[in-house]
C-alpha positions as CSV (number, residue, x, y, z in Angstrom):
1,M,111.6,67.7,79.2
2,C,107.9,67.2,80.3
3,K,108.8,63.8,81.7
4,A,111.7,65.2,83.8
5,L,109.5,68.0,85.2
6,G,106.6,65.6,85.8
7,L,104.2,67.4,83.4
8,S,101.9,66.1,80.8
9,V,102.7,66.9,77.2
10,S,99.1,68.0,76.5
11,G,99.2,70.3,79.4
12,Y,102.4,71.9,78.1
13,Y,100.9,72.5,74.7
14,A,97.6,73.9,76.2
15,W,99.7,76.3,78.3
16,R,101.7,77.4,75.2
17,S,98.6,78.1,73.2
18,R,96.8,80.1,75.9
19,P,96.5,83.9,75.4
20,E,98.3,86.3,77.7
21,S,96.2,87.1,80.8
22,A,94.8,90.6,81.4
23,R,97.0,91.0,84.5
24,A,100.2,90.1,82.6
25,A,99.3,92.6,79.8
26,A,98.6,95.3,82.5
27,N,101.9,94.5,84.2
28,R,103.8,94.8,80.8
29,A,102.2,98.2,80.2
30,L,102.9,99.3,83.8
31,I,106.5,98.4,83.7
32,E,107.0,100.6,80.6
33,D,105.6,103.5,82.6
34,I,107.8,102.7,85.5
35,R,110.9,102.5,83.3
36,Q,110.0,105.9,81.8
37,I,109.6,107.6,85.3
38,H,112.7,105.9,86.5
39,A,114.7,107.2,83.5
40,E,113.3,110.7,83.8
41,S,114.6,110.8,87.4
42,C,118.1,109.7,86.2
43,G,117.6,106.5,88.1
44,T,117.2,108.1,91.5
45,Y,113.5,107.3,92.2
46,G,112.7,104.1,94.1
47,S,109.2,102.6,94.5
48,P,107.8,105.2,96.9
49,R,108.5,108.1,94.6
50,V,107.5,106.1,91.4
51,H,104.2,105.3,93.3
52,A,103.7,109.0,94.1
53,V,104.2,110.0,90.5
54,L,101.8,107.4,89.2
55,R,99.2,108.5,91.8
56,G,99.7,112.1,90.6
57,H,98.9,110.9,87.1
58,G,95.6,109.4,88.5
59,R,96.6,105.7,88.4
60,R,95.6,103.6,91.4
61,I,98.3,101.0,91.8
62,G,99.7,99.5,95.1
63,R,103.2,100.2,96.1
64,A,103.9,96.5,96.7
65,R,103.1,95.8,93.0
66,I,105.4,98.6,91.9
67,E,108.1,97.2,94.1
68,R,107.7,93.7,92.7
69,L,107.7,94.9,89.1
70,M,110.8,97.1,89.7
71,R,112.6,94.2,91.3
72,R,111.8,92.0,88.3
73,A,113.0,94.6,85.9
74,G,116.2,95.3,87.9
75,L,115.4,98.9,88.6
76,R,116.6,100.4,91.9
77,G,116.5,103.9,93.3
78,M,119.6,105.7,94.7
79,A,120.0,105.6,98.5
80,A,120.5,109.0,100.2
81,L,123.9,109.7,101.5
82,P,124.2,109.7,105.3
83,R,124.3,113.1,106.9
84,R,127.3,114.1,108.9
85,T,127.6,116.9,111.4
86,R,130.4,119.3,110.5
87,T,132.1,121.7,112.8
88,T,133.9,124.9,111.9
89,D,137.3,123.5,112.9
90,S,137.3,119.7,112.9
91,R,141.1,119.5,113.5
92,H,141.1,121.1,116.9
93,G,142.9,119.7,119.9
94,Y,140.1,119.8,122.5
């Protein structure tokens, strides 16, 4: 497989034995918090609202990072229904 991908065998094993990076560990912890907030909102909150909730809890995280993690986890907010104007009698013959 290394030959097909053009990688060295020693590079593959070095990559495999490396510990998880601090950013990857932080992302893993953050996605759990995002999943919990998304579930508490019954799946309605998107990245702006999740970002607002996390900011309310005192966590300073960029909205783009939350968007990226939500996209990777397959989490999506619910879109608002379009507003329609309604009249008293919509079946009039004017």
